[in-house]
N, CA, C, O and the ligand as a Tripos MOL2 file, in Angstrom:
@<TRIPOS>MOLECULE
protein
  233   231    59     0     0
PROTEIN
NO_CHARGES

@<TRIPOS>ATOM
      1 N          72.0330  207.3040  137.3980 N.3       1 MET1
      2 CA         72.7410  207.5740  138.6460 C.3       1 MET1
      3 C          71.9880  208.6260  139.4490 C.2       1 MET1
      4 O          71.5710  209.6590  138.9240 O.2       1 MET1
      5 N          71.8270  208.3340  140.7350 N.am      2 GLY2
      6 CA         71.1070  209.2740  141.5800 C.3       2 GLY2
      7 C          71.2660  208.8990  143.0380 C.2       2 GLY2
      8 O          72.1270  208.0980  143.4010 O.2       2 GLY2
      9 N          70.4300  209.4860  143.8610 N.am      3 TYR3
     10 CA         70.5060  209.2620  145.3000 C.3       3 TYR3
     11 C          69.1810  208.7300  145.8200 C.2       3 TYR3
     12 O          68.1110  209.0880  145.3280 O.2       3 TYR3
     13 N          69.2740  207.8770  146.8150 N.am      4 GLU4
     14 CA         68.0840  207.2600  147.3710 C.3       4 GLU4
     15 C          68.1530  207.2890  148.8940 C.2       4 GLU4
     16 O          69.1900  207.0190  149.5000 O.2       4 GLU4
     17 N          67.0070  207.6280  149.4940 N.am      5 PHE5
     18 CA         66.9160  207.5970  150.9570 C.3       5 PHE5
     19 C          65.6520  206.8680  151.3620 C.2       5 PHE5
     20 O          64.5810  207.0810  150.7930 O.2       5 PHE5
     21 N          65.7920  206.0030  152.3550 N.am      6 LYS6
     22 CA         64.6290  205.3170  152.9200 C.3       6 LYS6
     23 C          64.5770  205.5830  154.4140 C.2       6 LYS6
     24 O          65.5760  205.4280  155.1160 O.2       6 LYS6
     25 N          63.4170  205.9810  154.8900 N.am      7 CYS7
     26 CA         63.2550  206.2460  156.3150 C.3       7 CYS7
     27 C          63.6100  205.0150  157.1580 C.2       7 CYS7
     28 O          64.1840  205.1420  158.2400 O.2       7 CYS7
     29 N          63.2700  203.8480  156.6640 N.am      8 ARG8
     30 CA         63.5990  202.6060  157.3720 C.3       8 ARG8
     31 C          65.0770  202.5160  157.7240 C.2       8 ARG8
     32 O          65.4400  201.9740  158.7680 O.2       8 ARG8
     33 N          65.9230  203.0450  156.8560 N.am      9 ASP9
     34 CA         67.3730  202.9340  157.0420 C.3       9 ASP9
     35 C          67.8900  203.7710  158.2130 C.2       9 ASP9
     36 O          69.0150  203.5690  158.6700 O.2       9 ASP9
     37 N          67.0840  204.6970  158.6940 N.am     10 VAL10
     38 CA         67.4840  205.4230  159.9030 C.3      10 VAL10
     39 C          66.6640  204.9590  161.1050 C.2      10 VAL10
     40 O          66.6060  205.6370  162.1310 O.2      10 VAL10
     41 N          66.0350  203.8000  160.9620 N.am     11 GLY11
     42 CA         65.3380  203.1990  162.0960 C.3      11 GLY11
     43 C          63.9180  203.6900  162.3000 C.2      11 GLY11
     44 O          63.3070  203.4280  163.3350 O.2      11 GLY11
     45 N          63.3860  204.4110  161.3020 N.am     12 MET12
     46 CA         62.0050  204.8790  161.4000 C.3      12 MET12
     47 C          61.0600  203.7700  160.9430 C.2      12 MET12
     48 O          61.3450  203.0460  159.9880 O.2      12 MET12
     49 N          59.9520  203.6530  161.6290 N.am     13 ASN13
     50 CA         58.9190  202.7200  161.2010 C.3      13 ASN13
     51 C          58.0290  203.4540  160.2010 C.2      13 ASN13
     52 O          56.9270  203.9000  160.5180 O.2      13 ASN13
     53 N          58.5490  203.5570  158.9940 N.am     14 CYS14
     54 CA         57.9570  204.4580  158.0120 C.3      14 CYS14
     55 C          58.3420  203.9610  156.6250 C.2      14 CYS14
     56 O          59.4910  203.5830  156.3920 O.2      14 CYS14
     57 N          57.3920  203.9610  155.7140 N.am     15 GLY15
     58 CA         57.6480  203.4100  154.3860 C.3      15 GLY15
     59 C          58.1290  204.4440  153.3790 C.2      15 GLY15
     60 O          58.1970  204.1650  152.1820 O.2      15 GLY15
     61 N          58.4640  205.6400  153.8620 N.am     16 PHE16
     62 CA         58.8530  206.7230  152.9650 C.3      16 PHE16
     63 C          60.1780  206.4240  152.2640 C.2      16 PHE16
     64 O          61.1590  206.0160  152.8850 O.2      16 PHE16
     65 N          60.1690  206.6390  150.9680 N.am     17 GLU17
     66 CA         61.4010  206.5140  150.1780 C.3      17 GLU17
     67 C          61.4550  207.7030  149.2280 C.2      17 GLU17
     68 O          60.4260  208.1670  148.7380 O.2      17 GLU17
     69 N          62.6530  208.1830  148.9770 N.am     18 VAL18
     70 CA         62.7840  209.2630  147.9940 C.3      18 VAL18
     71 C          64.0100  208.9930  147.1340 C.2      18 VAL18
     72 O          65.0510  208.5430  147.6130 O.2      18 VAL18
     73 N          63.8490  209.2800  145.8650 N.am     19 ARG19
     74 CA         64.9790  209.1850  144.9400 C.3      19 ARG19
     75 C          65.1010  210.4910  144.2030 C.2      19 ARG19
     76 O          64.0960  211.1110  143.8560 O.2      19 ARG19
     77 N          66.3110  210.9110  143.9630 N.am     20 ALA20
     78 CA         66.5330  212.1360  143.1990 C.3      20 ALA20
     79 C          67.8630  212.0210  142.4630 C.2      20 ALA20
     80 O          68.7430  211.2540  142.8540 O.2      20 ALA20
     81 N          67.9860  212.7860  141.4090 N.am     21 ASP21
     82 CA         69.2240  212.7590  140.6310 C.3      21 ASP21
     83 C          70.3600  213.4600  141.3650 C.2      21 ASP21
     84 O          71.5310  213.1140  141.2110 O.2      21 ASP21
     85 N          69.9890  214.4410  142.1580 N.am     22 ARG22
     86 CA         71.0130  215.2340  142.8330 C.3      22 ARG22
     87 C          70.7060  215.3420  144.3230 C.2      22 ARG22
     88 O          69.5450  215.3860  144.7290 O.2      22 ARG22
     89 N          71.7580  215.3850  145.1260 N.am     23 MET23
     90 CA         71.6270  215.5330  146.5690 C.3      23 MET23
     91 C          70.8330  216.7880  146.9160 C.2      23 MET23
     92 O          70.0280  216.7810  147.8480 O.2      23 MET23
     93 N          71.0630  217.8740  146.1590 N.am     24 GLU24
     94 CA         70.3690  219.1380  146.4350 C.3      24 GLU24
     95 C          68.8600  219.0160  146.2270 C.2      24 GLU24
     96 O          68.0760  219.7600  146.8170 O.2      24 GLU24
     97 N          68.4660  218.0570  145.3720 N.am     25 ASP25
     98 CA         67.0370  217.8560  145.1420 C.3      25 ASP25
     99 C          66.4340  216.9290  146.1880 C.2      25 ASP25
    100 O          65.2440  217.0020  146.4930 O.2      25 ASP25
    101 N          67.2640  216.0730  146.7220 N.am     26 LEU26
    102 CA         66.7840  215.0860  147.6840 C.3      26 LEU26
    103 C          66.5390  215.7000  149.0650 C.2      26 LEU26
    104 O          65.5290  215.4170  149.7080 O.2      26 LEU26
    105 N          67.4640  216.5330  149.5060 N.am     27 MET27
    106 CA         67.3750  217.0550  150.8760 C.3      27 MET27
    107 C          66.0790  217.8180  151.1740 C.2      27 MET27
    108 O          65.4910  217.6040  152.2340 O.2      27 MET27
    109 N          65.6110  218.7010  150.2800 N.am     28 PRO28
    110 CA         64.3580  219.4160  150.5900 C.3      28 PRO28
    111 C          63.1670  218.4720  150.7340 C.2      28 PRO28
    112 O          62.2820  218.7130  151.5550 O.2      28 PRO28
    113 N          63.1380  217.3940  149.9380 N.am     29 VAL29
    114 CA         62.0450  216.4270  150.0120 C.3      29 VAL29
    115 C          62.1000  215.7010  151.3550 C.2      29 VAL29
    116 O          61.0850  215.4850  152.0180 O.2      29 VAL29
    117 N          63.3250  215.3340  151.7270 N.am     30 LEU30
    118 CA         63.5550  214.6580  152.9990 C.3      30 LEU30
    119 C          63.1580  215.5590  154.1730 C.2      30 LEU30
    120 O          62.5020  215.1120  155.1150 O.2      30 LEU30
    121 N          63.5560  216.8130  154.1060 N.am     31 GLU31
    122 CA         63.2360  217.7480  155.1890 C.3      31 GLU31
    123 C          61.7320  217.9770  155.2890 C.2      31 GLU31
    124 O          61.1800  218.0350  156.3880 O.2      31 GLU31
    125 N          61.0750  218.1060  154.1440 N.am     32 ALA32
    126 CA         59.6270  218.3120  154.1430 C.3      32 ALA32
    127 C          58.9250  217.0890  154.7250 C.2      32 ALA32
    128 O          57.9540  217.2200  155.4700 O.2      32 ALA32
    129 N          59.4090  215.9240  154.3880 N.am     33 HIS33
    130 CA         58.8270  214.6910  154.9190 C.3      33 HIS33
    131 C          59.0290  214.6070  156.4350 C.2      33 HIS33
    132 O          58.1000  214.2620  157.1660 O.2      33 HIS33
    133 N          60.2150  214.9160  156.9000 N.am     34 ALA34
    134 CA         60.5140  214.8580  158.3390 C.3      34 ALA34
    135 C          59.5970  215.8150  159.0980 C.2      34 ALA34
    136 O          59.1350  215.5130  160.1990 O.2      34 ALA34
    137 N          59.3460  216.9600  158.4970 N.am     35 LYS35
    138 CA         58.4880  217.9560  159.1200 C.3      35 LYS35
    139 C          57.0370  217.4920  159.1750 C.2      35 LYS35
    140 O          56.4040  217.5300  160.2300 O.2      35 LYS35
    141 N          56.5190  217.0570  158.0390 N.am     36 HIS36
    142 CA         55.1020  216.7360  157.9590 C.3      36 HIS36
    143 C          54.7670  215.3850  158.5720 C.2      36 HIS36
    144 O          53.7100  215.2280  159.1840 O.2      36 HIS36
    145 N          55.6480  214.4140  158.4170 N.am     37 SER37
    146 CA         55.3230  213.0570  158.8760 C.3      37 SER37
    147 C          55.9080  212.7300  160.2360 C.2      37 SER37
    148 O          55.3820  211.8750  160.9490 O.2      37 SER37
    149 N          56.9940  213.4040  160.6050 N.am     38 HIS38
    150 CA         57.6430  213.0620  161.8670 C.3      38 HIS38
    151 C          57.6770  214.2290  162.8450 C.2      38 HIS38
    152 O          58.2840  214.1320  163.9120 O.2      38 HIS38
    153 N          57.0270  215.3310  162.4830 N.am     39 GLY39
    154 CA         56.8950  216.4610  163.3910 C.3      39 GLY39
    155 C          58.2170  217.1500  163.7210 C.2      39 GLY39
    156 O          58.3340  217.8230  164.7460 O.2      39 GLY39
    157 N          59.2170  216.9790  162.8440 N.am     40 MET40
    158 CA         60.4980  217.6470  163.0810 C.3      40 MET40
    159 C          60.4950  218.9900  162.3670 C.2      40 MET40
    160 O          60.6220  219.0610  161.1450 O.2      40 MET40
    161 N          60.3510  220.0370  163.1380 N.am     41 GLU41
    162 CA         60.3500  221.3770  162.5410 C.3      41 GLU41
    163 C          61.6660  221.6150  161.8250 C.2      41 GLU41
    164 O          61.7270  222.2070  160.7470 O.2      41 GLU41
    165 N          62.7400  221.1170  162.4830 N.am     42 LYS42
    166 CA         64.0550  221.1360  161.8610 C.3      42 LYS42
    167 C          64.6890  219.7880  162.2040 C.2      42 LYS42
    168 O          64.5410  219.3000  163.3240 O.2      42 LYS42
    169 N          65.3820  219.1970  161.2620 N.am     43 ILE43
    170 CA         65.9980  217.8980  161.5300 C.3      43 ILE43
    171 C          67.1770  218.1030  162.4910 C.2      43 ILE43
    172 O          68.0770  218.8910  162.1990 O.2      43 ILE43
    173 N          67.1810  217.3970  163.6400 N.am     44 PRO44
    174 CA         68.3050  217.5550  164.5800 C.3      44 PRO44
    175 C          69.6090  217.1090  163.9280 C.2      44 PRO44
    176 O          69.6000  216.2140  163.0830 O.2      44 PRO44
    177 N          70.7360  217.7250  164.3120 N.am     45 PRO45
    178 CA         72.0210  217.4230  163.6630 C.3      45 PRO45
    179 C          72.3770  215.9380  163.6880 C.2      45 PRO45
    180 O          72.9230  215.4170  162.7160 O.2      45 PRO45
    181 N          72.0670  215.2460  164.8060 N.am     46 ASP46
    182 CA         72.4240  213.8250  164.8580 C.3      46 ASP46
    183 C          71.5980  213.0140  163.8760 C.2      46 ASP46
    184 O          72.0860  212.0620  163.2680 O.2      46 ASP46
    185 N          70.3300  213.4090  163.7300 N.am     47 MET47
    186 CA         69.4790  212.7140  162.7590 C.3      47 MET47
    187 C          69.9140  213.0260  161.3350 C.2      47 MET47
    188 O          69.8510  212.1710  160.4520 O.2      47 MET47
    189 N          70.3540  214.2610  161.1230 N.am     48 MET48
    190 CA         70.8340  214.6550  159.8060 C.3      48 MET48
    191 C          72.0620  213.8320  159.4050 C.2      48 MET48
    192 O          72.2020  213.4180  158.2540 O.2      48 MET48
    193 N          72.9400  213.6070  160.3760 N.am     49 GLU49
    194 CA         74.1220  212.7780  160.1140 C.3      49 GLU49
    195 C          73.7140  211.3600  159.7370 C.2      49 GLU49
    196 O          74.2360  210.7750  158.7880 O.2      49 GLU49
    197 N          72.7680  210.8230  160.5050 N.am     50 LYS50
    198 CA         72.2540  209.4750  160.2270 C.3      50 LYS50
    199 C          71.6330  209.4070  158.8370 C.2      50 LYS50
    200 O          71.8550  208.4650  158.0760 O.2      50 LYS50
    201 N          70.8500  210.4360  158.5340 N.am     51 ALA51
    202 CA         70.1550  210.4700  157.2460 C.3      51 ALA51
    203 C          71.1610  210.5230  156.1020 C.2      51 ALA51
    204 O          71.0240  209.8200  155.1010 O.2      51 ALA51
    205 N          72.1710  211.3700  156.2690 N.am     52 LYS52
    206 CA         73.1800  211.4850  155.2050 C.3      52 LYS52
    207 C          73.9280  210.1790  155.0270 C.2      52 LYS52
    208 O          74.2460  209.7820  153.9060 O.2      52 LYS52
    209 N          74.2130  209.5030  156.1560 N.am     53 ALA53
    210 CA         74.9100  208.2170  156.0860 C.3      53 ALA53
    211 C          74.0440  207.1620  155.4100 C.2      53 ALA53
    212 O          74.5530  206.2130  154.8150 O.2      53 ALA53
    213 N          72.7250  207.3410  155.5090 N.am     54 ALA54
    214 CA         71.8030  206.3390  154.9680 C.3      54 ALA54
    215 C          71.4890  206.5710  153.4930 C.2      54 ALA54
    216 O          70.9110  205.7070  152.8320 O.2      54 ALA54
    217 N          71.8690  207.7350  152.9820 N.am     55 ILE55
    218 CA         71.6080  208.0160  151.5680 C.3      55 ILE55
    219 C          72.5430  207.1580  150.7060 C.2      55 ILE55
    220 O          73.7630  207.1580  150.8720 O.2      55 ILE55
    221 N          71.9190  206.4370  149.7870 N.am     56 LYS56
    222 CA         72.7020  205.5490  148.9260 C.3      56 LYS56
    223 C          72.7470  206.1070  147.5120 C.2      56 LYS56
    224 O          71.7930  206.7100  147.0210 O.2      56 LYS56
    225 N          73.8680  205.8860  146.8930 N.am     57 GLN57
    226 CA         73.9780  206.2310  145.4870 C.3      57 GLN57
    227 C          73.6330  205.0180  144.6650 C.2      57 GLN57
    228 O          73.9920  203.8950  145.0180 O.2      57 GLN57
    229 N          72.9370  205.2410  143.5680 N.am     58 PHE58
    230 CA         72.6580  204.1190  142.6700 C.3      58 PHE58
    231 C          72.9000  204.5350  141.2480 C.2      58 PHE58
    232 O          72.7230  203.7320  140.3310 O.2      58 PHE58
    233 ZN         59.4450  208.8440  157.3870 Zn       59 ZN59
@<TRIPOS>BOND
     1     1     2 1
     2     2     3 1
     3     3     4 2
     4     3     5 am
     5     5     6 1
     6     6     7 1
     7     7     8 2
     8     7     9 am
     9     9    10 1
    10    10    11 1
    11    11    12 2
    12    11    13 am
    13    13    14 1
    14    14    15 1
    15    15    16 2
    16    15    17 am
    17    17    18 1
    18    18    19 1
    19    19    20 2
    20    19    21 am
    21    21    22 1
    22    22    23 1
    23    23    24 2
    24    23    25 am
    25    25    26 1
    26    26    27 1
    27    27    28 2
    28    27    29 am
    29    29    30 1
    30    30    31 1
    31    31    32 2
    32    31    33 am
    33    33    34 1
    34    34    35 1
    35    35    36 2
    36    35    37 am
    37    37    38 1
    38    38    39 1
    39    39    40 2
    40    39    41 am
    41    41    42 1
    42    42    43 1
    43    43    44 2
    44    43    45 am
    45    45    46 1
    46    46    47 1
    47    47    48 2
    48    47    49 am
    49    49    50 1
    50    50    51 1
    51    51    52 2
    52    51    53 am
    53    53    54 1
    54    54    55 1
    55    55    56 2
    56    55    57 am
    57    57    58 1
    58    58    59 1
    59    59    60 2
    60    59    61 am
    61    61    62 1
    62    62    63 1
    63    63    64 2
    64    63    65 am
    65    65    66 1
    66    66    67 1
    67    67    68 2
    68    67    69 am
    69    69    70 1
    70    70    71 1
    71    71    72 2
    72    71    73 am
    73    73    74 1
    74    74    75 1
    75    75    76 2
    76    75    77 am
    77    77    78 1
    78    78    79 1
    79    79    80 2
    80    79    81 am
    81    81    82 1
    82    82    83 1
    83    83    84 2
    84    83    85 am
    85    85    86 1
    86    86    87 1
    87    87    88 2
    88    87    89 am
    89    89    90 1
    90    90    91 1
    91    91    92 2
    92    91    93 am
    93    93    94 1
    94    94    95 1
    95    95    96 2
    96    95    97 am
    97    97    98 1
    98    98    99 1
    99    99   100 2
   100    99   101 am
   101   101   102 1
   102   102   103 1
   103   103   104 2
   104   103   105 am
   105   105   106 1
   106   106   107 1
   107   107   108 2
   108   107   109 am
   109   109   110 1
   110   110   111 1
   111   111   112 2
   112   111   113 am
   113   113   114 1
   114   114   115 1
   115   115   116 2
   116   115   117 am
   117   117   118 1
   118   118   119 1
   119   119   120 2
   120   119   121 am
   121   121   122 1
   122   122   123 1
   123   123   124 2
   124   123   125 am
   125   125   126 1
   126   126   127 1
   127   127   128 2
   128   127   129 am
   129   129   130 1
   130   130   131 1
   131   131   132 2
   132   131   133 am
   133   133   134 1
   134   134   135 1
   135   135   136 2
   136   135   137 am
   137   137   138 1
   138   138   139 1
   139   139   140 2
   140   139   141 am
   141   141   142 1
   142   142   143 1
   143   143   144 2
   144   143   145 am
   145   145   146 1
   146   146   147 1
   147   147   148 2
   148   147   149 am
   149   149   150 1
   150   150   151 1
   151   151   152 2
   152   151   153 am
   153   153   154 1
   154   154   155 1
   155   155   156 2
   156   155   157 am
   157   157   158 1
   158   158   159 1
   159   159   160 2
   160   159   161 am
   161   161   162 1
   162   162   163 1
   163   163   164 2
   164   163   165 am
   165   165   166 1
   166   166   167 1
   167   167   168 2
   168   167   169 am
   169   169   170 1
   170   170   171 1
   171   171   172 2
   172   171   173 am
   173   173   174 1
   174   174   175 1
   175   175   176 2
   176   175   177 am
   177   177   178 1
   178   178   179 1
   179   179   180 2
   180   179   181 am
   181   181   182 1
   182   182   183 1
   183   183   184 2
   184   183   185 am
   185   185   186 1
   186   186   187 1
   187   187   188 2
   188   187   189 am
   189   189   190 1
   190   190   191 1
   191   191   192 2
   192   191   193 am
   193   193   194 1
   194   194   195 1
   195   195   196 2
   196   195   197 am
   197   197   198 1
   198   198   199 1
   199   199   200 2
   200   199   201 am
   201   201   202 1
   202   202   203 1
   203   203   204 2
   204   203   205 am
   205   205   206 1
   206   206   207 1
   207   207   208 2
   208   207   209 am
   209   209   210 1
   210   210   211 1
   211   211   212 2
   212   211   213 am
   213   213   214 1
   214   214   215 1
   215   215   216 2
   216   215   217 am
   217   217   218 1
   218   218   219 1
   219   219   220 2
   220   219   221 am
   221   221   222 1
   222   222   223 1
   223   223   224 2
   224   223   225 am
   225   225   226 1
   226   226   227 1
   227   227   228 2
   228   227   229 am
   229   229   230 1
   230   230   231 1
   231   231   232 2
@<TRIPOS>SUBSTRUCTURE
     1 MET1         2 RESIDUE 1 A MET
     2 GLY2         6 RESIDUE 1 A GLY
     3 TYR3        10 RESIDUE 1 A TYR
     4 GLU4        14 RESIDUE 1 A GLU
     5 PHE5        18 RESIDUE 1 A PHE
     6 LYS6        22 RESIDUE 1 A LYS
     7 CYS7        26 RESIDUE 1 A CYS
     8 ARG8        30 RESIDUE 1 A ARG
     9 ASP9        34 RESIDUE 1 A ASP
    10 VAL10       38 RESIDUE 1 A VAL
    11 GLY11       42 RESIDUE 1 A GLY
    12 MET12       46 RESIDUE 1 A MET
    13 ASN13       50 RESIDUE 1 A ASN
    14 CYS14       54 RESIDUE 1 A CYS
    15 GLY15       58 RESIDUE 1 A GLY
    16 PHE16       62 RESIDUE 1 A PHE
    17 GLU17       66 RESIDUE 1 A GLU
    18 VAL18       70 RESIDUE 1 A VAL
    19 ARG19       74 RESIDUE 1 A ARG
    20 ALA20       78 RESIDUE 1 A ALA
    21 ASP21       82 RESIDUE 1 A ASP
    22 ARG22       86 RESIDUE 1 A ARG
    23 MET23       90 RESIDUE 1 A MET
    24 GLU24       94 RESIDUE 1 A GLU
    25 ASP25       98 RESIDUE 1 A ASP
    26 LEU26      102 RESIDUE 1 A LEU
    27 MET27      106 RESIDUE 1 A MET
    28 PRO28      110 RESIDUE 1 A PRO
    29 VAL29      114 RESIDUE 1 A VAL
    30 LEU30      118 RESIDUE 1 A LEU
    31 GLU31      122 RESIDUE 1 A GLU
    32 ALA32      126 RESIDUE 1 A ALA
    33 HIS33      130 RESIDUE 1 A HIS
    34 ALA34      134 RESIDUE 1 A ALA
    35 LYS35      138 RESIDUE 1 A LYS
    36 HIS36      142 RESIDUE 1 A HIS
    37 SER37      146 RESIDUE 1 A SER
    38 HIS38      150 RESIDUE 1 A HIS
    39 GLY39      154 RESIDUE 1 A GLY
    40 MET40      158 RESIDUE 1 A MET
    41 GLU41      162 RESIDUE 1 A GLU
    42 LYS42      166 RESIDUE 1 A LYS
    43 ILE43      170 RESIDUE 1 A ILE
    44 PRO44      174 RESIDUE 1 A PRO
    45 PRO45      178 RESIDUE 1 A PRO
    46 ASP46      182 RESIDUE 1 A ASP
    47 MET47      186 RESIDUE 1 A MET
    48 MET48      190 RESIDUE 1 A MET
    49 GLU49      194 RESIDUE 1 A GLU
    50 LYS50      198 RESIDUE 1 A LYS
    51 ALA51      202 RESIDUE 1 A ALA
    52 LYS52      206 RESIDUE 1 A LYS
    53 ALA53      210 RESIDUE 1 A ALA
    54 ALA54      214 RESIDUE 1 A ALA
    55 ILE55      218 RESIDUE 1 A ILE
    56 LYS56      222 RESIDUE 1 A LYS
    57 GLN57      226 RESIDUE 1 A GLN
    58 PHE58      230 RESIDUE 1 A PHE
    59 ZN59       233 GROUP 0 **** ****
C-alpha cells in the first residue's frame, strides 16, 4: 500500500511518476520535480489541489 502520482494526471506533458509508501515522502519528491522540471519555485495552490486530487492510493 502506498501513494502514486503521475504528472500526466494533472495535464502535464511529462513522463514523471513517483511512488511512495507515505504521503509525507511523496510530496517532497513531487515538489522537487516541479521545481527542477517545471520551473515552479513553489507549487501554486491550484496546482497543489490538482496534484493532491491526482494522487492515487494503491
Ligand atoms: Zn513533470
